[in-house]
Legacy VTK file of the C-alpha trace (Angstrom):
# vtk DataFile Version 3.0
C-alpha trace
ASCII
DATASET POLYDATA
POINTS 371 float
28.817 5.826 10.853
26.347 3.271 10.353
23.653 3.904 7.729
24.606 7.390 6.586
24.648 8.145 2.841
27.558 8.440 0.683
28.612 8.906 -3.267
30.193 5.480 -4.367
33.306 5.421 -6.185
35.109 2.486 -7.879
37.559 0.259 -5.748
36.350 2.161 -2.373
37.266 -0.571 0.771
34.092 -1.207 2.548
33.228 -3.567 5.586
29.859 -5.139 7.025
30.113 -6.350 10.748
26.958 -8.254 11.253
25.066 -10.767 13.215
22.397 -13.659 12.601
19.921 -14.501 14.878
16.418 -16.268 15.507
13.612 -14.813 17.080
11.987 -16.520 19.583
9.299 -15.626 21.755
11.639 -15.663 25.031
14.379 -14.195 23.538
16.755 -13.764 20.724
19.273 -16.335 19.965
22.540 -16.492 17.916
22.618 -18.906 14.765
26.025 -20.064 14.583
27.722 -21.567 11.588
25.595 -20.164 9.413
26.491 -19.348 5.765
26.083 -15.463 4.872
26.494 -14.214 1.281
27.415 -10.678 0.248
25.636 -9.763 -2.900
26.017 -6.695 -5.669
23.466 -5.615 -8.050
24.360 -2.960 -10.587
23.221 -2.405 -14.003
26.228 -3.865 -15.392
26.235 -7.136 -13.681
24.458 -8.628 -10.758
25.669 -11.703 -8.230
27.212 -13.069 -5.040
31.103 -11.193 -4.366
31.601 -13.243 -1.070
30.251 -15.579 1.365
31.387 -16.747 5.299
29.913 -18.458 7.858
28.955 -16.909 11.239
30.897 -17.375 14.812
29.683 -19.130 18.058
27.843 -15.856 18.871
26.497 -15.520 15.339
28.832 -12.907 14.466
30.314 -12.562 10.756
32.405 -9.806 9.103
32.960 -9.206 5.225
35.178 -6.863 3.608
34.703 -5.915 -0.114
35.686 -3.111 -2.804
33.089 -1.368 -4.471
33.273 -2.152 -8.673
31.985 -1.012 -11.898
28.604 0.911 -12.110
29.193 3.674 -8.799
25.285 3.218 -8.357
25.231 -0.615 -7.670
23.605 -1.788 -4.456
25.233 -4.051 -2.012
23.726 -6.300 0.484
23.818 -9.459 2.720
21.530 -12.385 2.838
21.527 -15.744 4.384
18.816 -18.870 3.772
17.046 -20.234 7.053
14.384 -22.681 7.078
14.126 -22.763 3.415
13.302 -18.581 3.072
15.909 -16.241 2.193
16.395 -13.234 4.560
18.118 -9.986 3.390
19.659 -6.761 5.141
19.030 -3.408 3.640
21.375 -1.910 1.343
24.878 -1.409 2.570
25.082 2.522 2.187
28.262 3.397 4.350
31.904 2.443 4.251
31.377 0.472 7.150
28.111 -1.322 8.154
27.167 -2.582 11.332
24.546 -2.763 14.387
20.769 -3.246 13.271
21.591 -2.139 9.523
23.716 -5.343 9.262
21.278 -7.736 11.147
20.071 -10.754 9.950
16.882 -11.793 11.893
15.872 -15.007 10.889
12.785 -17.449 12.144
11.397 -20.879 12.288
9.268 -21.787 9.650
5.664 -23.516 9.554
3.077 -24.231 6.951
0.191 -24.530 9.656
-2.311 -22.071 9.734
-1.237 -18.877 11.951
-3.482 -15.972 13.171
-2.577 -12.972 10.849
-4.413 -9.826 11.221
-5.192 -7.303 9.283
-4.354 -3.954 10.882
-5.688 -1.940 7.796
-7.066 -1.991 4.972
-7.607 1.209 2.510
-9.569 1.318 -0.622
-9.357 4.011 -3.296
-11.826 4.633 -6.105
-11.341 7.133 -8.770
-13.321 8.803 -11.504
-14.197 6.863 -14.663
-12.075 6.849 -17.584
-13.125 7.259 -21.299
-14.631 3.585 -21.096
-16.771 4.578 -18.224
-14.281 2.035 -16.065
-13.300 3.347 -12.457
-9.493 2.549 -11.210
-9.415 1.270 -7.730
-6.877 0.817 -5.367
-6.165 -1.700 -2.456
-3.849 -1.661 0.205
-3.669 -3.978 2.948
-1.586 -3.804 6.017
-1.096 -7.629 7.121
0.200 -8.182 10.667
2.088 -11.549 11.418
2.646 -11.212 15.170
4.118 -14.686 15.612
7.902 -15.559 16.129
7.594 -18.054 12.763
7.752 -17.451 9.135
4.613 -18.826 6.965
5.278 -20.434 3.939
2.667 -22.061 1.709
1.923 -25.515 2.102
2.088 -26.193 -1.818
2.171 -24.089 -5.053
-1.735 -23.858 -5.191
-1.955 -22.492 -2.029
-1.640 -18.872 -0.958
-0.307 -17.750 2.444
-2.957 -14.630 2.386
-5.615 -14.170 0.104
-8.390 -11.402 -0.607
-11.300 -10.991 -2.958
-11.985 -8.784 -5.598
-15.144 -8.134 -7.354
-15.636 -10.640 -10.314
-16.376 -7.562 -12.829
-12.608 -6.379 -11.982
-10.085 -6.101 -15.089
-6.976 -5.054 -15.447
-5.565 -6.146 -12.287
-2.032 -4.985 -11.361
0.301 -5.401 -8.471
1.750 -2.215 -6.932
5.623 -3.031 -7.398
6.973 0.099 -5.886
6.293 -1.048 -2.666
7.392 -4.202 -0.722
6.664 -6.760 -3.034
8.097 -7.713 -6.194
6.276 -8.750 -9.470
4.739 -12.324 -9.339
4.505 -12.622 -5.232
0.668 -12.041 -5.892
-1.572 -13.538 -8.518
-5.127 -13.409 -9.258
-7.399 -16.391 -9.798
-10.898 -15.764 -10.517
-11.924 -13.506 -7.458
-9.298 -14.548 -5.421
-5.827 -12.711 -5.171
-3.097 -14.822 -3.383
0.463 -14.192 -1.654
2.555 -16.742 -2.567
5.944 -15.378 -0.292
6.815 -16.285 2.680
5.747 -13.855 5.323
7.714 -13.309 8.056
6.963 -11.555 11.718
6.252 -8.046 11.360
4.100 -5.829 9.147
3.634 -6.434 5.431
2.005 -4.118 3.114
0.501 -5.330 -0.073
-1.108 -2.788 -3.083
-2.948 -3.719 -6.057
-5.097 -2.140 -8.608
-7.827 -3.172 -10.837
-10.787 -1.189 -12.798
-14.523 -1.569 -12.650
-17.347 -0.791 -14.926
-20.164 1.427 -13.970
-22.758 -1.706 -13.761
-20.264 -2.885 -10.676
-22.085 -0.186 -8.878
-23.695 -0.030 -5.986
-20.597 -2.090 -5.253
-20.478 -3.831 -1.820
-17.147 -4.411 -0.094
-17.436 -7.228 2.532
-14.770 -6.562 5.097
-14.144 -10.417 5.243
-11.793 -10.335 8.329
-11.477 -8.516 11.485
-9.981 -5.142 10.646
-7.947 -2.589 12.667
-8.963 0.308 10.735
-10.647 0.890 7.496
-10.025 3.557 5.077
-12.258 4.721 2.053
-10.901 7.525 -0.183
-13.465 8.290 -3.351
-13.033 10.897 -5.837
-16.593 11.227 -6.906
-17.942 14.153 -4.794
-21.643 13.094 -5.027
-20.936 9.086 -3.920
-23.206 7.808 -1.276
-21.149 5.387 1.083
-23.025 3.142 3.938
-20.926 0.903 6.544
-20.869 0.433 10.360
-19.387 2.926 12.243
-18.257 4.656 9.060
-17.625 8.513 9.420
-16.595 11.233 6.664
-13.708 12.980 7.616
-11.712 15.782 6.171
-11.123 15.459 2.461
-7.718 14.235 1.263
-6.239 16.743 -1.552
-3.258 15.083 -3.833
-2.138 16.638 -7.215
-5.089 19.108 -7.208
-7.454 16.190 -6.793
-9.841 15.766 -3.817
-10.947 12.631 -2.468
-13.544 12.072 0.175
-12.393 10.408 3.302
-14.195 7.952 5.542
-12.709 5.959 8.247
-13.980 2.894 10.604
-12.370 0.978 13.175
-12.258 -2.360 14.945
-14.386 -3.758 12.197
-15.931 -7.292 12.525
-15.396 -10.135 9.795
-19.476 -9.555 8.857
-19.116 -5.954 8.106
-20.123 -4.883 4.866
-19.418 -1.575 3.159
-21.283 -0.365 0.445
-20.687 2.487 -2.261
-23.485 3.837 -4.562
-22.433 6.380 -7.499
-24.549 8.816 -9.471
-25.845 7.812 -12.706
-25.327 11.376 -14.507
-21.755 10.123 -15.693
-20.511 9.767 -19.697
-17.328 9.152 -21.145
-16.754 12.770 -21.775
-16.285 13.573 -18.041
-12.653 12.479 -18.031
-12.128 15.937 -19.974
-13.248 17.801 -17.201
-11.848 16.007 -14.370
-8.800 14.698 -15.748
-9.601 11.105 -14.645
-7.214 9.026 -12.435
-5.661 6.147 -14.138
-4.319 2.939 -12.737
-0.673 4.220 -12.928
-1.168 7.325 -10.943
-3.218 5.262 -8.294
-0.515 2.730 -8.051
2.153 5.918 -7.389
-0.667 7.338 -4.973
-1.738 4.576 -2.676
1.101 4.248 -0.244
1.859 7.946 0.093
-1.642 8.461 1.018
-1.827 5.494 3.281
1.044 6.655 5.296
-0.338 10.243 5.254
-3.523 9.147 7.036
-1.709 6.804 9.589
1.168 9.362 10.370
0.082 10.549 13.536
-1.408 7.460 14.980
0.063 4.081 16.351
-0.157 1.236 13.790
-2.041 -0.688 16.334
-4.374 1.595 18.125
-4.825 4.077 15.417
-7.052 7.020 17.171
-10.018 8.346 15.451
-9.175 12.624 14.823
-11.800 14.109 17.022
-12.690 17.266 14.837
-14.909 16.500 11.693
-14.845 19.190 9.024
-18.841 19.948 8.397
-20.364 18.578 5.643
-20.777 22.239 4.094
-17.040 22.762 3.992
-16.523 19.419 2.515
-19.252 20.577 -0.282
-17.407 23.894 -0.859
-14.007 22.377 -1.194
-15.551 19.794 -3.548
-16.923 22.676 -5.433
-13.931 24.547 -5.332
-11.798 21.909 -7.163
-14.629 21.084 -9.881
-14.270 24.878 -10.746
-10.219 24.635 -10.804
-10.640 21.287 -12.943
-13.113 23.073 -15.436
-11.064 25.989 -15.731
-7.928 24.006 -16.767
-9.781 21.904 -19.314
-8.308 22.972 -23.011
-11.390 23.976 -25.132
-13.839 21.605 -22.957
-16.548 20.669 -25.889
-20.610 21.208 -25.128
-21.023 17.805 -23.626
-18.334 18.671 -20.821
-19.917 21.913 -20.129
-23.182 20.423 -19.586
-21.653 17.892 -17.146
-19.877 20.445 -15.486
-23.018 22.358 -14.975
-25.195 19.218 -13.810
-22.342 18.508 -11.212
-22.003 21.878 -10.002
-25.877 22.397 -9.637
-26.057 19.177 -8.155
-23.539 20.540 -5.255
-24.998 23.733 -4.746
-28.182 22.244 -4.111
-26.423 19.939 -1.453
-24.686 22.830 -0.300
-27.626 24.775 0.706
-29.511 21.960 2.333
-26.435 20.979 4.480
-26.211 25.166 5.087
-29.874 25.014 6.141
-29.330 21.892 8.325
-26.492 23.284 10.041
-28.124 26.534 11.104
-31.004 24.171 12.871
LINES 1 372
371 0 1 2 3 4 5 6 7 8 9 10 11 12 13 14 15 16 17 18 19 20 21 22 23 24 25 26 27 28 29 30 31 32 33 34 35 36 37 38 39 40 41 42 43 44 45 46 47 48 49 50 51 52 53 54 55 56 57 58 59 60 61 62 63 64 65 66 67 68 69 70 71 72 73 74 75 76 77 78 79 80 81 82 83 84 85 86 87 88 89 90 91 92 93 94 95 96 97 98 99 100 101 102 103 104 105 106 107 108 109 110 111 112 113 114 115 116 117 118 119 120 121 122 123 124 125 126 127 128 129 130 131 132 133 134 135 136 137 138 139 140 141 142 143 144 145 146 147 148 149 150 151 152 153 154 155 156 157 158 159 160 161 162 163 164 165 166 167 168 169 170 171 172 173 174 175 176 177 178 179 180 181 182 183 184 185 186 187 188 189 190 191 192 193 194 195 196 197 198 199 200 201 202 203 204 205 206 207 208 209 210 211 212 213 214 215 216 217 218 219 220 221 222 223 224 225 226 227 228 229 230 231 232 233 234 235 236 237 238 239 240 241 242 243 244 245 246 247 248 249 250 251 252 253 254 255 256 257 258 259 260 261 262 263 264 265 266 267 268 269 270 271 272 273 274 275 276 277 278 279 280 281 282 283 284 285 286 287 288 289 290 291 292 293 294 295 296 297 298 299 300 301 302 303 304 305 306 307 308 309 310 311 312 313 314 315 316 317 318 319 320 321 322 323 324 325 326 327 328 329 330 331 332 333 334 335 336 337 338 339 340 341 342 343 344 345 346 347 348 349 350 351 352 353 354 355 356 357 358 359 360 361 362 363 364 365 366 367 368 369 370
């Protein structure tokens, strides 16, 4: 029973029957006489347990027993062309098939035509300092049959830009990359680990001051799907083929959602924020912090894409009316204010001004929809 979960106990006999194969454009070729290593990682200790070489058909088999910490993780690795490849954690008593497959690739430091399947930007409400938390997620596609490696330690395999005013840069380590895989140098965020064939998701967060708005976001490279989530209910958003969709609600917070498809590298998005924002606003809205955005980023992205293929994301056909979006936003504003513990006069004034502005927008939207 491959891949089934079980409760580990010390001394359980287990086995992994796997295969090492090299991916090419024509087919999959076995890799003979290749070293594979069984690893154990636990809170008590970590390190290699056993190793063996593959057969002429690329197959290998390793028997082992669990030991020590019952939550320890076991997996197999191999190094090919200077790049390490790993299986998923070995969960079952006997693991074989795809769960024990090590697919390796030739490497190159030459330019590779990477694709950007999706880019997702999340803009939160300002905190007490007035700075807004920003989250960004990139879906990078390597559709070739080679693993891209850096030419040298100073040249990233992939890069993106962040605003010069960005502070507090953090990699979302809950995703696919470990800390240190990405670093920021000036306005450039670079990826410095090998990029194997397939889709790699990169997520990071930072903060921007009020002076950074209106904010322009250059798309920079052709992008399959551009998604923008903004918690500010009265923000003004502009961009080529950008459409407002039904809002996204998470943990009681409402994010306006915008989508665009098949953008060119020259496309530019623009976000303008209302000026009626003060430090006390955090008491009304319970402002979103960096930690929350980092936790939200992956779940929001997958929720947005769950109903569409990765390479041909279909835009939803039904778009919620502007009046319904505003009604939802007002309801969320009221709910947040009611949960506030003893709001002071400044918080009450901010709430009243924001609600009045939203009601005015709602009246105008209803009038326009009746025409």
